The first five atom37 places (N, CA, C, CB, O) and aatype in JSON, in Angstrom:
{
  "aatype": [12, 6, 15, 16, 14, 16, 3, 1, 6, 16, 16, 0, 4, 7, 13, 14, 19, 10, 14, 7, 0, 5, 1, 16, 7, 5, 3, 7, 7, 10, 0, 14, 6, 19, 14, 14, 1, 14, 0, 0, 0, 14, 5, 3, 5, 6, 1, 19, 18, 13, 19, 9, 7, 5, 17, 1, 7, 7, 7, 3, 19, 3, 9, 17, 8, 19, 6, 6, 0, 14, 0, 3, 14, 7, 6, 1, 15, 3, 1, 4, 3, 6, 8, 1, 6, 0, 0, 3, 3, 0, 13, 7, 15, 19, 6, 9, 19, 18, 0, 16, 15, 14, 6, 0, 0, 0, 6, 1, 0, 1, 1, 6, 0, 1, 0, 16, 15, 6, 1, 9, 8, 1, 6, 0, 3, 1, 14],
  "atom_mask": [
    [1, 1, 1, 1, 1],
    [1, 1, 1, 1, 1],
    [1, 1, 1, 1, 1],
    [1, 1, 1, 1, 1],
    [1, 1, 1, 1, 1],
    [1, 1, 1, 1, 1],
    [1, 1, 1, 1, 1],
    [1, 1, 1, 1, 1],
    [1, 1, 1, 1, 1],
    [1, 1, 1, 1, 1],
    [1, 1, 1, 1, 1],
    [1, 1, 1, 1, 1],
    [1, 1, 1, 1, 1],
    [1, 1, 1, 0, 1],
    [1, 1, 1, 1, 1],
    [1, 1, 1, 1, 1],
    [1, 1, 1, 1, 1],
    [1, 1, 1, 1, 1],
    [1, 1, 1, 1, 1],
    [1, 1, 1, 0, 1],
    [1, 1, 1, 1, 1],
    [1, 1, 1, 1, 1],
    [1, 1, 1, 1, 1],
    [1, 1, 1, 1, 1],
    [1, 1, 1, 0, 1],
    [1, 1, 1, 1, 1],
    [1, 1, 1, 1, 1],
    [1, 1, 1, 0, 1],
    [1, 1, 1, 0, 1],
    [1, 1, 1, 1, 1],
    [1, 1, 1, 1, 1],
    [1, 1, 1, 1, 1],
    [1, 1, 1, 1, 1],
    [1, 1, 1, 1, 1],
    [1, 1, 1, 1, 1],
    [1, 1, 1, 1, 1],
    [1, 1, 1, 1, 1],
    [1, 1, 1, 1, 1],
    [1, 1, 1, 1, 1],
    [1, 1, 1, 1, 1],
    [1, 1, 1, 1, 1],
    [1, 1, 1, 1, 1],
    [1, 1, 1, 1, 1],
    [1, 1, 1, 1, 1],
    [1, 1, 1, 1, 1],
    [1, 1, 1, 1, 1],
    [1, 1, 1, 1, 1],
    [1, 1, 1, 1, 1],
    [1, 1, 1, 1, 1],
    [1, 1, 1, 1, 1],
    [1, 1, 1, 1, 1],
    [1, 1, 1, 1, 1],
    [1, 1, 1, 0, 1],
    [1, 1, 1, 1, 1],
    [1, 1, 1, 1, 1],
    [1, 1, 1, 1, 1],
    [1, 1, 1, 0, 1],
    [1, 1, 1, 0, 1],
    [1, 1, 1, 0, 1],
    [1, 1, 1, 1, 1],
    [1, 1, 1, 1, 1],
    [1, 1, 1, 1, 1],
    [1, 1, 1, 1, 1],
    [1, 1, 1, 1, 1],
    [1, 1, 1, 1, 1],
    [1, 1, 1, 1, 1],
    [1, 1, 1, 1, 1],
    [1, 1, 1, 1, 1],
    [1, 1, 1, 1, 1],
    [1, 1, 1, 1, 1],
    [1, 1, 1, 1, 1],
    [1, 1, 1, 1, 1],
    [1, 1, 1, 1, 1],
    [1, 1, 1, 0, 1],
    [1, 1, 1, 1, 1],
    [1, 1, 1, 1, 1],
    [1, 1, 1, 1, 1],
    [1, 1, 1, 1, 1],
    [1, 1, 1, 1, 1],
    [1, 1, 1, 1, 1],
    [1, 1, 1, 1, 1],
    [1, 1, 1, 1, 1],
    [1, 1, 1, 1, 1],
    [1, 1, 1, 1, 1],
    [1, 1, 1, 1, 1],
    [1, 1, 1, 1, 1],
    [1, 1, 1, 1, 1],
    [1, 1, 1, 1, 1],
    [1, 1, 1, 1, 1],
    [1, 1, 1, 1, 1],
    [1, 1, 1, 1, 1],
    [1, 1, 1, 0, 1],
    [1, 1, 1, 1, 1],
    [1, 1, 1, 1, 1],
    [1, 1, 1, 1, 1],
    [1, 1, 1, 1, 1],
    [1, 1, 1, 1, 1],
    [1, 1, 1, 1, 1],
    [1, 1, 1, 1, 1],
    [1, 1, 1, 1, 1],
    [1, 1, 1, 1, 1],
    [1, 1, 1, 1, 1],
    [1, 1, 1, 1, 1],
    [1, 1, 1, 1, 1],
    [1, 1, 1, 1, 1],
    [1, 1, 1, 1, 1],
    [1, 1, 1, 1, 1],
    [1, 1, 1, 1, 1],
    [1, 1, 1, 1, 1],
    [1, 1, 1, 1, 1],
    [1, 1, 1, 1, 1],
    [1, 1, 1, 1, 1],
    [1, 1, 1, 1, 1],
    [1, 1, 1, 1, 1],
    [1, 1, 1, 1, 1],
    [1, 1, 1, 1, 1],
    [1, 1, 1, 1, 1],
    [1, 1, 1, 1, 1],
    [1, 1, 1, 1, 1],
    [1, 1, 1, 1, 1],
    [1, 1, 1, 1, 1],
    [1, 1, 1, 1, 1],
    [1, 1, 1, 1, 1],
    [1, 1, 1, 1, 1],
    [1, 1, 1, 1, 1],
    [1, 1, 1, 1, 1],
    [1, 1, 1, 1, 1]
  ],
  "atom_positions": [
    [[22.3, 147.48, 103.13], [23.45, 146.79, 103.11], [22.8, 145.32, 102.43], [24.18, 146.74, 104.7], [21.95, 144.63, 103.0]],
    [[23.35, 145.05, 101.24], [22.53, 143.9, 100.64], [23.33, 142.39, 101.2], [22.54, 144.08, 98.72], [24.53, 142.44, 101.47]],
    [[22.7, 141.29, 101.32], [23.33, 140.2, 101.54], [22.64, 139.06, 100.85], [23.48, 140.03, 102.9], [21.49, 139.07, 100.41]],
    [[23.48, 138.09, 100.81], [22.87, 136.71, 100.14], [22.15, 135.89, 100.84], [23.8, 135.83, 99.66], [22.59, 135.64, 101.96]],
    [[20.96, 135.3, 100.47], [20.03, 134.65, 101.38], [21.04, 133.2, 101.45], [18.22, 134.5, 100.7], [22.05, 132.94, 100.8]],
    [[20.35, 132.44, 102.45], [20.78, 130.87, 102.76], [20.5, 130.12, 101.6], [19.97, 130.15, 103.99], [19.81, 130.84, 100.88]],
    [[20.69, 129.12, 101.11], [20.39, 128.23, 100.21], [18.62, 127.39, 100.5], [21.76, 127.2, 100.3], [17.93, 126.86, 99.63]],
    [[18.31, 127.53, 101.93], [17.39, 127.18, 102.5], [16.05, 127.99, 102.43], [17.85, 127.02, 103.56], [14.91, 127.56, 102.59]],
    [[16.47, 129.26, 102.14], [15.29, 130.26, 102.27], [14.31, 130.32, 101.31], [15.71, 131.53, 102.33], [14.6, 129.75, 100.26]],
    [[13.27, 130.84, 101.37], [12.15, 130.58, 100.11], [11.79, 132.27, 100.36], [10.5, 129.09, 100.4], [12.15, 133.0, 101.29]],
    [[11.0, 132.56, 99.25], [10.29, 133.87, 99.07], [8.92, 133.99, 99.98], [9.93, 134.03, 97.48], [8.31, 133.13, 100.61]],
    [[8.76, 134.94, 99.86], [7.19, 134.92, 100.66], [6.21, 133.91, 100.35], [6.35, 136.21, 100.36], [5.55, 133.22, 101.13]],
    [[6.2, 133.92, 99.06], [5.25, 132.8, 98.6], [5.77, 131.45, 98.39], [4.66, 133.14, 97.38], [5.13, 130.62, 97.74]],
    [[6.92, 131.21, 98.93], [7.36, 129.7, 99.12], [8.19, 129.11, 98.07], [0.0, 0.0, 0.0], [8.68, 127.98, 98.11]],
    [[8.33, 130.06, 97.01], [8.99, 129.58, 95.62], [10.63, 129.53, 96.45], [8.76, 130.98, 93.95], [10.85, 130.32, 97.37]],
    [[11.37, 128.85, 96.13], [12.98, 128.67, 96.37], [13.6, 129.69, 95.97], [13.66, 127.54, 95.71], [13.49, 130.05, 94.79]],
    [[14.5, 130.47, 97.01], [15.26, 131.54, 96.59], [16.36, 130.85, 95.74], [15.79, 132.41, 97.8], [16.81, 129.81, 96.21]],
    [[16.82, 131.28, 94.62], [17.8, 130.71, 93.99], [18.89, 131.08, 93.96], [17.63, 130.57, 93.09], [18.86, 132.28, 94.21]],
    [[20.19, 130.66, 93.74], [21.5, 130.97, 94.06], [21.64, 132.42, 93.38], [22.57, 129.81, 93.53], [21.07, 132.65, 92.32]],
    [[22.25, 133.2, 93.89], [22.69, 134.49, 93.33], [21.65, 135.57, 93.79], [0.0, 0.0, 0.0], [21.95, 136.72, 93.48]],
    [[20.57, 135.4, 94.43], [19.4, 136.42, 94.48], [19.9, 137.5, 95.5], [17.89, 135.72, 94.99], [20.73, 137.08, 96.32]],
    [[19.61, 138.55, 95.58], [20.1, 139.73, 96.41], [18.95, 140.37, 97.17], [20.8, 140.83, 95.51], [17.89, 140.62, 96.59]],
    [[19.12, 140.6, 98.34], [18.4, 141.41, 99.3], [18.32, 142.87, 98.82], [19.08, 141.32, 100.67], [19.32, 143.58, 98.68]],
    [[17.17, 143.22, 98.6], [16.94, 144.59, 98.13], [15.93, 145.33, 99.02], [16.43, 144.58, 96.67], [15.05, 144.76, 99.67]],
    [[16.12, 146.43, 98.99], [15.02, 147.36, 99.45], [14.76, 147.47, 101.03], [0.0, 0.0, 0.0], [15.47, 146.75, 101.74]],
    [[13.92, 148.19, 101.59], [13.89, 148.41, 103.02], [13.33, 147.38, 103.73], [13.22, 149.54, 103.36], [13.41, 147.29, 104.95]],
    [[12.62, 146.41, 102.83], [11.73, 145.19, 103.58], [12.7, 144.1, 103.51], [10.18, 144.7, 102.79], [12.5, 143.14, 104.26]],
    [[13.77, 144.09, 102.7], [14.58, 143.12, 102.97], [14.28, 141.66, 101.78], [0.0, 0.0, 0.0], [14.86, 140.58, 101.65]],
    [[13.14, 142.27, 101.08], [12.85, 141.5, 99.82], [13.86, 140.97, 99.02], [0.0, 0.0, 0.0], [15.0, 141.41, 99.11]],
    [[13.51, 139.87, 98.07], [14.62, 139.59, 97.13], [14.4, 140.0, 95.77], [14.92, 138.2, 97.09], [13.28, 139.91, 95.28]],
    [[15.44, 140.49, 95.08], [15.25, 140.99, 93.55], [15.66, 139.65, 93.14], [16.24, 142.4, 92.87], [16.39, 138.86, 93.74]],
    [[14.97, 139.49, 91.81], [15.02, 138.47, 90.78], [16.8, 138.37, 90.72], [14.12, 139.03, 89.17], [17.67, 139.21, 90.95]],
    [[16.87, 136.98, 90.31], [18.4, 136.7, 90.09], [18.64, 137.07, 88.67], [18.85, 135.11, 90.37], [17.77, 136.96, 87.81]],
    [[19.78, 137.48, 88.47], [20.02, 137.92, 87.0], [21.45, 137.19, 86.52], [20.13, 139.72, 86.9], [22.51, 137.42, 87.11]],
    [[21.36, 136.37, 85.45], [22.55, 135.93, 85.25], [23.37, 136.76, 84.54], [22.5, 134.83, 84.73], [22.89, 137.7, 83.91]],
    [[24.94, 136.48, 84.58], [25.62, 137.28, 83.91], [25.28, 137.11, 82.14], [27.08, 136.99, 84.39], [24.71, 136.16, 81.6]],
    [[25.7, 138.06, 81.63], [25.57, 137.67, 80.0], [26.84, 137.31, 79.47], [25.03, 138.9, 79.04], [27.86, 137.96, 79.68]],
    [[26.78, 136.05, 78.63], [27.71, 135.38, 78.0], [28.57, 136.59, 77.09], [26.98, 134.15, 77.14], [28.1, 137.43, 76.32]],
    [[29.92, 136.36, 77.46], [30.76, 137.56, 76.68], [30.67, 137.94, 75.44], [31.98, 137.39, 76.66], [30.85, 139.07, 74.98]],
    [[30.28, 136.54, 74.65], [30.2, 136.48, 73.17], [28.62, 136.83, 72.88], [30.71, 134.91, 72.57], [28.27, 136.71, 71.7]],
    [[27.9, 137.13, 73.56], [26.31, 137.37, 73.16], [26.36, 138.83, 72.74], [25.09, 137.13, 74.53], [26.78, 139.7, 73.49]],
    [[25.95, 139.05, 71.58], [25.6, 140.34, 71.24], [24.53, 141.19, 72.02], [25.24, 140.23, 70.01], [23.47, 140.73, 72.44]],
    [[25.01, 142.69, 72.16], [23.97, 143.19, 73.19], [22.38, 143.71, 72.59], [24.73, 144.51, 73.94], [21.49, 144.14, 73.32]],
    [[22.29, 143.56, 71.17], [20.93, 143.84, 70.67], [20.4, 142.91, 70.21], [20.78, 144.71, 69.82], [19.59, 143.08, 69.3]],
    [[20.69, 141.67, 70.69], [20.11, 140.29, 69.84], [18.94, 139.78, 71.06], [21.64, 138.81, 69.46], [19.05, 139.61, 72.28]],
    [[17.95, 139.64, 70.23], [16.91, 139.29, 71.23], [17.24, 137.39, 71.47], [15.08, 139.78, 70.45], [17.46, 136.69, 70.48]],
    [[17.22, 136.88, 72.74], [17.14, 135.55, 73.0], [15.89, 135.08, 74.03], [18.5, 135.2, 73.53], [15.12, 135.85, 74.61]],
    [[15.9, 134.06, 74.07], [14.85, 133.48, 74.93], [15.14, 133.32, 76.7], [14.62, 132.01, 74.28], [16.13, 132.82, 77.23]],
    [[14.09, 133.85, 77.29], [14.4, 133.98, 78.92], [13.15, 133.28, 79.46], [14.56, 135.72, 79.59], [12.04, 133.38, 78.93]],
    [[13.47, 132.49, 80.69], [12.34, 131.99, 81.41], [12.19, 133.47, 82.39], [12.68, 130.32, 82.31], [13.13, 134.22, 82.66]],
    [[11.03, 133.61, 82.73], [10.78, 134.64, 83.7], [9.6, 133.95, 84.76], [10.25, 136.12, 82.88], [8.43, 133.7, 84.47]],
    [[10.18, 133.76, 85.82], [9.45, 133.15, 86.85], [8.85, 133.87, 87.89], [10.16, 132.32, 87.4], [9.46, 134.73, 88.53]],
    [[7.79, 133.59, 88.07], [7.24, 134.85, 89.36], [5.67, 134.3, 89.41], [0.0, 0.0, 0.0], [5.22, 133.3, 88.85]],
    [[4.96, 135.26, 90.24], [3.44, 135.18, 90.35], [2.92, 136.31, 89.84], [2.9, 135.01, 91.73], [3.28, 137.43, 90.17]],
    [[2.1, 136.07, 89.07], [1.19, 137.07, 88.18], [0.11, 137.42, 88.92], [0.65, 136.51, 86.83], [-0.46, 136.41, 89.32]],
    [[-0.51, 138.65, 89.33], [-1.34, 139.03, 90.43], [-2.42, 140.0, 89.58], [-0.42, 139.84, 91.72], [-2.1, 140.57, 88.54]],
    [[-3.48, 140.07, 90.05], [-4.58, 140.91, 89.53], [-3.96, 142.23, 89.0], [0.0, 0.0, 0.0], [-2.92, 142.72, 89.45]],
    [[-4.79, 142.8, 87.9], [-4.43, 144.15, 87.62], [-3.01, 144.3, 86.74], [0.0, 0.0, 0.0], [-2.49, 145.38, 86.45]],
    [[-2.49, 142.96, 86.38], [-1.25, 143.41, 85.69], [-0.16, 143.34, 86.48], [0.0, 0.0, 0.0], [0.91, 143.39, 85.87]],
    [[-0.1, 143.22, 87.85], [0.94, 143.55, 88.72], [1.84, 142.01, 88.85], [0.24, 144.19, 90.24], [1.19, 140.99, 89.06]],
    [[3.03, 141.96, 88.74], [4.08, 140.96, 88.55], [5.02, 140.87, 89.72], [4.85, 141.26, 87.31], [5.87, 141.74, 89.89]],
    [[4.89, 139.79, 90.58], [6.34, 139.58, 91.51], [7.45, 138.57, 90.91], [5.94, 138.9, 93.08], [7.37, 137.35, 91.08]],
    [[8.34, 139.11, 90.29], [8.98, 138.37, 89.55], [10.21, 137.61, 90.42], [9.37, 139.21, 88.42], [11.07, 138.35, 90.9]],
    [[10.3, 136.39, 90.59], [11.28, 135.54, 91.53], [12.57, 135.19, 90.78], [10.58, 134.1, 92.03], [13.55, 134.95, 91.49]],
    [[12.7, 135.14, 89.54], [13.74, 134.58, 88.99], [13.88, 134.75, 87.31], [13.64, 133.2, 89.43], [12.91, 134.36, 86.66]],
    [[14.91, 135.24, 86.65], [14.89, 135.37, 85.44], [16.04, 134.78, 84.74], [14.74, 136.58, 85.2], [17.04, 134.87, 85.45]],
    [[16.23, 134.29, 83.78], [17.3, 133.25, 83.6], [17.02, 133.07, 82.31], [17.3, 131.93, 84.48], [15.84, 133.02, 81.95]],
    [[18.21, 132.94, 81.28], [18.35, 132.75, 80.0], [18.09, 131.44, 79.41], [19.49, 133.1, 79.73], [18.82, 130.58, 79.9]],
    [[17.25, 130.98, 78.49], [16.88, 129.49, 78.32], [18.1, 128.89, 77.63], [15.48, 129.23, 77.42], [18.91, 129.64, 77.08]],
    [[18.24, 127.78, 77.63], [19.06, 127.24, 76.74], [18.63, 127.13, 75.47], [19.41, 126.17, 77.12], [17.44, 126.95, 75.2]],
    [[19.66, 127.23, 74.48], [19.55, 127.06, 72.93], [19.13, 125.89, 72.54], [20.73, 127.24, 72.23], [18.57, 125.92, 71.44]],
    [[19.19, 124.84, 73.06], [19.08, 123.46, 72.55], [17.49, 123.36, 72.74], [20.06, 122.23, 73.41], [17.23, 123.34, 73.94]],
    [[16.45, 123.29, 71.99], [15.15, 123.06, 72.09], [14.71, 121.97, 73.23], [14.74, 122.68, 70.77], [13.93, 122.3, 74.13]],
    [[15.2, 120.77, 73.15], [15.18, 119.6, 74.06], [15.39, 120.19, 75.31], [0.0, 0.0, 0.0], [14.43, 120.2, 76.09]],
    [[16.56, 120.74, 75.68], [16.98, 120.89, 76.97], [16.24, 122.27, 77.56], [18.61, 120.92, 76.98], [16.19, 122.5, 78.77]],
    [[15.75, 123.02, 76.7], [15.13, 124.36, 76.94], [13.65, 123.61, 77.5], [15.02, 125.53, 75.34], [13.19, 124.0, 78.58]],
    [[13.11, 122.8, 76.92], [11.83, 122.19, 77.45], [11.8, 121.6, 78.84], [11.43, 121.15, 76.58], [11.0, 121.78, 79.76]],
    [[13.12, 120.68, 78.72], [13.11, 119.99, 80.21], [13.47, 120.96, 81.28], [14.17, 118.75, 80.35], [13.24, 120.7, 82.46]],
    [[14.01, 122.03, 80.92], [14.39, 123.33, 82.03], [13.03, 123.95, 82.21], [15.61, 124.66, 81.4], [12.67, 124.07, 83.38]],
    [[12.46, 124.24, 81.57], [11.03, 124.91, 81.54], [10.06, 123.98, 82.32], [10.46, 125.12, 79.95], [9.26, 124.41, 83.15]],
    [[10.19, 122.72, 82.0], [9.35, 121.65, 83.01], [9.66, 121.73, 84.38], [9.6, 120.15, 82.68], [8.81, 121.88, 85.25]],
    [[11.05, 121.62, 84.62], [11.4, 122.02, 85.92], [11.08, 123.17, 86.76], [12.45, 122.05, 85.9], [10.88, 123.14, 87.98]],
    [[11.04, 124.12, 86.05], [10.96, 125.66, 86.34], [9.4, 125.45, 86.85], [11.26, 126.91, 84.82], [9.08, 125.62, 88.03]],
    [[8.54, 125.09, 85.91], [7.2, 125.11, 86.02], [6.81, 124.06, 87.24], [6.58, 124.76, 84.59], [6.06, 124.49, 88.12]],
    [[7.11, 123.2, 87.29], [7.19, 122.29, 88.58], [7.38, 123.21, 90.05], [8.6, 121.2, 88.37], [6.61, 123.27, 91.01]],
    [[8.33, 123.7, 89.9], [8.68, 124.54, 91.44], [7.9, 125.69, 91.49], [10.29, 125.11, 91.68], [7.54, 126.15, 92.57]],
    [[7.57, 126.27, 90.25], [6.74, 127.28, 90.12], [5.16, 126.93, 90.64], [6.84, 127.67, 88.67], [4.6, 127.68, 91.44]],
    [[4.67, 126.03, 90.24], [3.41, 125.59, 90.41], [3.37, 125.14, 92.17], [3.11, 124.3, 89.23], [2.4, 125.48, 92.85]],
    [[4.09, 124.66, 92.55], [4.13, 124.33, 94.11], [3.96, 125.71, 95.0], [5.68, 123.57, 94.52], [3.29, 125.87, 96.02]],
    [[4.69, 126.56, 94.36], [4.46, 128.08, 95.18], [3.38, 129.0, 94.43], [6.01, 129.07, 95.23], [3.43, 130.22, 94.58]],
    [[2.48, 128.42, 93.66], [1.21, 129.16, 92.96], [1.98, 130.24, 91.97], [0.06, 130.05, 94.21], [1.47, 131.34, 91.75]],
    [[2.97, 129.93, 91.51], [3.56, 130.99, 90.54], [3.41, 130.17, 89.12], [0.0, 0.0, 0.0], [2.76, 129.13, 88.98]],
    [[4.18, 130.92, 88.04], [4.1, 130.64, 86.72], [5.36, 130.92, 85.88], [3.01, 131.33, 86.24], [6.1, 131.81, 86.3]],
    [[5.67, 130.33, 84.84], [6.84, 130.7, 84.1], [6.39, 131.21, 82.7], [7.83, 129.49, 84.01], [5.49, 130.64, 82.08]],
    [[6.93, 132.08, 82.3], [6.81, 132.63, 81.03], [7.73, 132.44, 80.14], [6.68, 133.78, 81.07], [8.81, 131.95, 80.43]],
    [[7.5, 132.71, 79.25], [8.91, 132.56, 77.96], [8.71, 133.56, 77.3], [9.02, 131.25, 76.79], [7.73, 133.85, 76.61]],
    [[10.01, 134.3, 77.55], [10.03, 135.72, 76.97], [11.22, 135.95, 75.96], [10.14, 136.79, 78.16], [12.27, 135.34, 76.13]],
    [[11.03, 137.0, 74.74], [12.19, 137.03, 73.98], [12.44, 138.47, 74.57], [12.07, 136.79, 72.26], [11.54, 139.24, 74.9]],
    [[13.89, 138.75, 74.66], [14.21, 140.12, 75.26], [15.99, 140.18, 74.68], [13.91, 140.13, 77.32], [16.53, 139.32, 73.98]],
    [[16.55, 141.26, 75.12], [17.87, 141.39, 74.86], [18.69, 141.23, 76.22], [18.1, 142.73, 74.17], [19.9, 141.04, 76.1]],
    [[18.29, 141.26, 77.17], [18.74, 141.12, 78.54], [17.85, 140.47, 79.51], [19.04, 142.37, 79.03], [16.68, 140.25, 79.21]],
    [[18.3, 140.19, 80.57], [17.44, 139.82, 81.71], [16.78, 140.72, 82.22], [18.02, 139.31, 82.68], [15.73, 140.25, 82.65]],
    [[16.88, 142.0, 82.43], [16.26, 142.94, 82.92], [15.13, 143.44, 81.71], [17.32, 143.97, 83.41], [13.98, 143.68, 82.06]],
    [[15.52, 143.57, 80.29], [14.42, 143.62, 79.36], [13.59, 142.76, 79.4], [14.71, 143.62, 78.23], [12.42, 143.02, 79.13]],
    [[14.06, 141.3, 79.83], [12.97, 140.36, 79.96], [11.81, 140.39, 81.16], [13.64, 139.13, 80.05], [10.67, 139.98, 80.97]],
    [[12.23, 140.91, 82.36], [11.44, 141.2, 83.18], [10.47, 142.1, 82.82], [12.0, 141.51, 84.09], [9.28, 141.81, 82.88]],
    [[10.89, 143.24, 82.42], [10.09, 144.24, 81.73], [8.93, 144.13, 80.93], [10.77, 144.76, 81.04], [7.83, 144.67, 81.06]],
    [[9.5, 143.1, 79.8], [8.64, 142.78, 78.94], [7.64, 141.79, 79.6], [9.32, 142.29, 77.79], [6.46, 141.98, 79.28]],
    [[7.84, 140.97, 80.3], [6.73, 140.22, 81.32], [5.81, 141.08, 81.88], [7.37, 139.51, 82.56], [4.62, 140.78, 81.89]],
    [[6.31, 142.35, 82.45], [5.38, 142.77, 83.2], [4.33, 143.73, 82.23], [6.06, 143.46, 84.41], [3.17, 144.01, 82.55]],
    [[5.05, 144.18, 80.94], [4.18, 144.67, 80.04], [3.28, 143.9, 79.69], [4.66, 145.07, 79.09], [2.17, 144.42, 79.77]],
    [[3.32, 142.64, 79.26], [2.68, 141.77, 78.53], [1.65, 141.44, 79.8], [3.66, 140.55, 77.82], [0.46, 141.41, 79.5]],
    [[1.99, 141.17, 81.19], [0.9, 141.08, 82.09], [0.14, 142.29, 82.17], [1.34, 140.72, 83.35], [-0.96, 142.05, 82.67]],
    [[0.31, 143.55, 81.87], [-0.46, 144.64, 82.07], [-1.58, 144.41, 81.04], [0.34, 145.97, 81.92], [-2.79, 144.24, 81.21]],
    [[-0.71, 144.48, 79.74], [-1.71, 144.37, 78.65], [-3.02, 143.33, 78.47], [-0.92, 144.14, 77.59], [-4.16, 143.54, 78.06]],
    [[-2.31, 142.02, 78.99], [-3.43, 141.42, 79.16], [-4.61, 141.26, 80.13], [-3.1, 140.63, 79.04], [-5.67, 140.66, 79.98]],
    [[-4.1, 142.01, 81.23], [-5.1, 142.53, 82.37], [-6.35, 143.62, 81.76], [-4.09, 143.42, 83.6], [-7.56, 143.73, 82.0]],
    [[-5.51, 144.25, 80.97], [-6.34, 145.44, 80.19], [-7.43, 144.59, 79.26], [-5.18, 146.54, 79.09], [-8.65, 144.64, 79.4]],
    [[-6.85, 143.95, 78.46], [-7.55, 143.11, 77.67], [-8.79, 142.33, 77.85], [-6.82, 142.41, 77.41], [-9.82, 142.36, 77.18]],
    [[-8.46, 141.51, 79.05], [-9.68, 141.02, 79.91], [-10.53, 141.78, 80.45], [-9.38, 140.38, 80.9], [-11.71, 141.45, 80.37]],
    [[-10.17, 143.07, 81.18], [-11.21, 143.97, 81.6], [-11.79, 144.57, 80.54], [-10.79, 144.94, 82.46], [-12.99, 144.71, 80.74]],
    [[-11.4, 145.0, 79.41], [-12.12, 145.59, 78.24], [-13.09, 144.42, 77.79], [-11.06, 146.08, 76.99], [-14.21, 144.77, 77.45]],
    [[-12.85, 143.36, 77.77], [-13.84, 142.31, 77.24], [-14.89, 141.65, 78.21], [-13.03, 141.18, 76.67], [-15.77, 140.87, 77.82]],
    [[-14.72, 142.02, 79.45], [-15.28, 141.73, 80.59], [-16.64, 142.89, 80.52], [-14.11, 141.87, 81.89], [-17.83, 142.68, 80.75]],
    [[-16.07, 143.94, 80.19], [-17.03, 145.27, 80.59], [-17.96, 145.21, 79.26], [-16.06, 147.0, 80.79], [-19.1, 145.66, 79.32]],
    [[-17.48, 144.7, 78.16], [-18.43, 144.58, 76.97], [-19.97, 143.89, 77.1], [-17.65, 143.74, 75.95], [-20.15, 142.82, 77.69]],
    [[-21.08, 144.68, 76.46], [-22.15, 144.14, 76.78], [-22.59, 143.1, 75.94], [-22.98, 145.0, 76.92], [-23.63, 142.5, 76.19]]
  ]
}
């Protein structure tokens, strides 16, 4: 059974639970908030998303929130700064990802984290 957290809750890492997050899984953990797709947005057009979470070793990522970024560059920058400030307080980070949906943005962020981890390990193993 899913329930909506209160507005005072935080994730296990202290990042504030954003409105709309849903509890999932047996441990009652929080799923990333996925905003509704604008009605006029084409299904296959890539857009800019903020993916907020904590990147762990080995390419493992705990995603706390996914949100479509504003189209206006100034507004996007301001919103990104707000998210980065909140994420920094919880030892998280904000990645800007181009994708066709919030789910695709989360998956792309995970793939990029794994690829970065693999590249770092290859470079570290070189003589």
